[in-house]
C-alpha positions in Angstrom: 16.5 124.1 112.1 19.0 125.3 109.5 22.0 127.1 110.7 24.8 128.6 108.5 24.9 129.9 105.0 24.2 127.5 102.0 25.3 128.3 98.6 23.0 127.2 95.7 24.3 126.1 92.3 22.9 128.0 89.3 20.5 125.1 88.6 19.2 125.1 92.2 18.9 129.0 92.2 16.9 128.8 88.9 14.6 126.1 90.4 13.9 128.2 93.6 13.8 131.6 91.8 11.7 130.4 88.8 14.3 130.3 86.2 16.2 132.7 83.9 16.0 133.5 80.2 17.9 131.3 77.8 21.2 132.7 76.6 20.5 135.5 74.1 16.8 135.7 75.2 15.6 139.0 76.7 13.7 139.2 79.9 10.8 140.8 78.1 10.5 137.7 75.8 11.1 135.2 78.6 8.3 136.7 80.8 5.8 136.9 77.9 6.5 133.3 76.9 6.3 132.1 80.5 3.2 134.0 81.5 0.9 134.3 78.5 -1.7 137.0 79.3 0.7 138.9 81.5 0.6 142.7 81.2 3.2 145.3 81.2 2.6 148.7 82.9 5.6 150.9 82.5 8.6 148.8 83.5 6.5 146.5 85.7 5.2 143.1 84.6 2.1 141.6 86.1 1.8 137.8 85.3 -1.9 137.7 86.1 -2.8 141.0 84.4 -2.4 144.5 85.8 -4.3 145.4 89.0 -6.8 148.2 89.1 -4.8 151.2 89.9 -6.0 153.8 92.3 -7.7 156.9 90.8 -5.2 159.5 89.7 -2.3 157.0 89.7 0.0 157.2 86.7 3.3 155.4 85.9 
């Protein structure tokens, strides 16, 4: 059982959190490169394609 607070280095945080864009790279480009076929709906990114939205829903 872990107790206490553990601080992660940037490299450890990137490994756990899935990474970050390279310096100068936008999040938009980073996500599109990392998840080809992903889909943007408004400001939301769906790596496996957008789900079917309920009828009458709009962003």
